[in-house]
C-alpha positions in Angstrom: -5.3 -0.2 27.0 -9.0 -0.7 26.5 -8.6 -1.0 22.8 -6.4 -4.1 23.0 -7.3 -7.7 23.2 -7.0 -9.6 26.5 -3.9 -11.8 26.3 -5.3 -14.4 28.6 -7.8 -15.4 25.9 -4.9 -15.9 23.5 -3.6 -19.4 22.8 -0.1 -20.2 21.5 0.9 -23.4 19.7 4.7 -23.8 19.2 6.2 -26.2 16.7 9.7 -27.3 17.9 12.4 -29.5 16.4 16.1 -29.6 17.4 18.6 -32.2 16.1 20.1 -32.6 19.6 16.8 -32.4 21.4 17.6 -29.1 23.0 15.4 -26.1 23.6 17.5 -23.0 23.0 17.8 -20.3 25.6 16.0 -17.7 23.5 13.0 -20.0 23.1 12.9 -20.9 26.8 12.9 -17.2 27.6 10.1 -16.5 25.0 7.9 -19.3 26.3 8.4 -18.2 29.9 7.4 -14.7 28.9 4.3 -15.9 27.1 3.3 -17.8 30.2 3.1 -14.5 32.0 0.4 -13.4 29.5 -1.7 -16.5 29.2 -1.9 -20.1 30.5 -2.9 -21.4 27.1 0.5 -22.6 25.6 1.1 -25.9 23.8 4.6 -26.8 22.9 4.8 -29.6 20.3 8.2 -31.2 19.6 9.3 -33.8 17.2 12.7 -34.2 19.0 13.2 -33.1 22.6 15.4 -34.4 25.4 13.3 -35.7 28.3 14.9 -33.3 30.8 14.2 -30.4 28.4 10.6 -31.5 28.1 10.2 -31.6 31.8 11.6 -28.1 32.1 9.2 -26.8 29.5 6.3 -28.2 31.4 6.7 -25.4 33.9 5.4 -23.0 31.2 3.4 -25.1 28.7 1.6 -28.2 27.8 4.3 -30.4 26.2 3.5 -32.9 23.4 6.2 -35.1 21.9 5.3 -36.7 18.6 6.8 -38.6 15.7 8.9 -36.5 13.4 6.6 -36.4 10.4 4.7 -33.6 8.7 7.0 -30.7 9.6 5.7 -27.7 11.5 2.2 -27.7 10.1 1.5 -31.1 11.5 2.8 -29.9 14.9 0.5 -26.9 14.6 -2.5 -29.3 13.9 -1.6 -31.6 16.8 -1.3 -28.6 19.1 -4.6 -27.0 18.0 -6.4 -30.3 18.4 -5.1 -30.6 22.0 -6.7 -27.2 22.9 -10.1 -28.8 22.5 -13.0 -26.3 22.4 -11.7 -23.1 20.8 -14.7 -20.9 21.5 -13.1 -19.3 24.5 -10.2 -17.8 22.5 -10.0 -14.4 21.0 -6.7 -15.1 19.2 -4.7 -18.2 18.3 -1.0 -17.8 17.4 1.1 -20.5 15.8 4.9 -20.2 15.5 8.1 -22.4 15.2 11.6 -22.2 16.4 13.2 -21.0 13.2 13.9 -17.5 14.4 15.9 -16.0 17.3 14.2 -13.4 19.5 16.4 -10.9 21.4 13.6 -9.4 23.5 10.4 -11.4 24.1 8.6 -8.5 25.7 9.3 -6.2 22.8 8.3 -8.8 20.2 5.0 -9.6 22.0 4.2 -5.9 22.5 4.7 -5.2 18.8 2.5 -8.1 17.7 -0.1 -8.6 20.4 -0.9 -4.9 20.8 -1.2 -4.3 17.1 -4.5 -2.9 15.9 -5.9 -3.7 12.5 -8.6 -5.4 10.6 -6.8 -8.6 9.7 -8.3 -12.1 10.3 -5.0 -13.8 9.5 -1.9 -11.9 10.5 1.7 -12.7 10.1 5.0 -10.8 10.7 6.0 -11.0 7.1 4.7 -12.1 3.7 6.5 -13.6 0.7 5.8 -13.6 -3.1 7.6 -16.9 -3.8 5.2 -19.3 -5.7 2.4 -16.8 -5.0 1.8 -14.1 -2.3 1.4 -15.6 1.1 2.0 -15.0 4.8 5.2 -16.7 6.1 4.2 -19.4 8.6 7.0 -19.1 11.1 4.6 -16.9 13.0 0.9 -16.5 12.1 -2.1 -15.4 14.2 -5.7 -16.2 13.7 -6.9 -12.9 15.0 -10.5 -13.2 16.1 -13.2 -15.6 17.0 -14.8 -15.2 13.6 -12.0 -17.0 11.9 -11.1 -19.4 14.8 -14.7 -20.6 15.1 -15.4 -20.6 11.3 -16.3 -23.7 9.2 -13.2 -22.8 7.1 -10.9 -23.0 10.1 -12.2 -26.5 11.0 -12.1 -27.6 7.4 -8.5 -26.4 6.9 -7.1 -28.4 9.8 -9.4 -31.4 9.4 -8.3 -32.0 5.7 -4.6 -31.8 6.5 -2.4 -34.9 6.1 1.3 -35.2 7.0 3.6 -34.4 4.1 7.2 -35.5 4.1 8.6 -33.2 1.4 9.5 -29.7 2.7 9.0 -27.9 -0.5 5.6 -29.6 -0.9 4.7 -28.5 2.7 5.5 -24.9 1.8 3.4 -25.1 -1.4 0.4 -26.9 0.1 0.3 -25.5 3.6 2.3 -22.3 3.9 1.2 -20.9 0.6 -2.0 -22.9 0.6 -3.2 -21.5 3.9 -3.1 -17.9 2.7 -4.9 -18.9 -0.5 -7.5 -21.0 1.3 -8.6 -18.4 3.8 -8.2 -15.5 1.3 -10.6 -17.2 -1.1 -13.1 -17.6 1.7 -13.2 -13.9 2.3 -10.9 -13.6 5.3 -8.6 -10.6 5.5 -4.9 -11.3 5.4 -2.1 -8.9 6.4 1.5 -8.8 7.6 2.9 -6.6 10.3 6.0 -5.7 8.4 5.5 -3.6 5.3 8.7 -2.3 3.7 9.0 1.3 2.9 10.7 2.7 -0.2 14.1 2.8 1.3 13.9 -0.7 2.7 12.8 -2.0 -0.7 15.7 -0.2 -2.4 18.2 -1.8 0.1 16.6 -5.2 -0.5 16.8 -4.8 -4.2 20.5 -3.8 -4.1 21.2 -6.8 -2.0 19.4 -9.0 -4.5 21.4 -7.6 -7.3 24.6 -8.2 -5.3 23.7 -11.8 -4.7 22.6 -12.4 -8.3 19.0 -13.1 -7.3 17.9 -10.1 -9.5 19.7 -9.6 -12.8 20.1 -6.2 -14.4 21.3 -5.4 -17.9 23.7 -2.5 -17.7 23.8 -0.4 -20.9 27.1 0.6 -22.5 26.9 4.1 -21.1 26.8 2.5 -17.6 23.7 4.3 -16.3 20.4 2.7 -15.6 17.2 3.2 -13.6 15.9 0.7 -11.1 12.4 0.5 -9.6 12.6 0.0 -5.8 9.4 -2.0 -5.9 11.2 -4.8 -7.6 12.5 -5.4 -4.1 9.0 -6.8 -3.2 10.1 -10.0 -5.0 12.8 -10.7 -2.4 12.4 -12.8 0.8 11.8 -10.3 3.6 13.5 -12.4 6.2 16.7 -12.6 4.2 17.0 -9.3 2.3 15.5 -7.1 4.9 16.8 -8.9 8.0 18.1 -5.7 9.6 14.8 -3.9 9.3 13.1 -6.8 11.0 15.7 -6.9 13.7 15.4 -3.1 14.2 11.6 -3.1 14.5 10.8 -6.4 16.1 14.0 -7.7 17.6 14.3 -11.1 15.8 15.9 -12.7 12.8 15.7 -16.0 11.0 18.4 -18.5 12.3 19.0 -19.8 8.8 20.8 -16.6 8.0 23.6 -17.6 10.4 23.4 -21.3 9.9 23.5 -21.6 6.1 22.6 -18.2 4.6 20.7 -19.7 1.7 20.4 -16.4 -0.2 24.0 -15.5 0.2 23.2 -12.0 1.7 26.1 -10.1 3.3 25.5 -10.7 7.1 28.7 -9.2 8.5 26.6 -6.5 10.3 24.4 -9.2 11.8 27.4 -11.0 13.2 28.8 -7.7 14.6 25.4 -7.0 16.3 25.3 -10.5 17.8 28.8 -10.0 19.2 28.1 -6.5 20.6 26.9 -7.5 24.1 27.4 -10.4 26.4 23.8 -11.3 26.3 23.6 -11.5 22.5 26.8 -13.6 22.4 25.3 -16.0 24.9 22.1 -16.3 23.0 24.0 -16.9 19.7 26.5 -19.4 21.2 23.6 -21.3 22.8 21.6 -21.7 19.6 24.5 -22.4 17.2 
């Protein structure tokens, strides 16, 4: 694979929080797999049991910090701990908000992707304004990692205690900041027409999208209206099919009210999936 980037020059910074201080089985498996690719892994937790922290040290540098600033402050702390970044070809930041069924498949899809993006995520969202979703984002080359913009972005950051403000200022803000400075942004997952139509139908079903049905009962819908929906909620099955992961909030509180009977059936279809699900919930 001469066209692909060396994984040993990739660094990973992981933001972790768990109310009980646990590290879920799927996350332990993911980090252990990453360790086979690169030694440069920083695991930053705002609540982790000492025994769990000791176990994670077999695969990563573990930093335990005060629970302030949400994931972006953990990302900053982890990046700062890496020191000189000039030896890295790629820097990936992600959190523990999604369940991975197959770490090798997920990493193969993402790390072997070819493209011209400087900032690459799995998915994008149009809420507030278009942006990459920050549960997994990669700074894809030394040009962005070693840029003045990269240093400025993390240096100017302060911990924010309001989650919605963190999303506005940092998740949405990061895409805006780097986009305005000429860096190329892209997401791995681009929905096709069928996937957009399914997402739109789900959004109509949940009431997220309203339609006015005429008296004759027939109307035309534009599939591209589905672009307004949250990919991780309304296209969860397409993400699972392509990359083997889904957002845990779907099973924990399902904020969009999407029908997830099929997801529950999938997660009960094998002993391994059941074990991963029982462990994390």
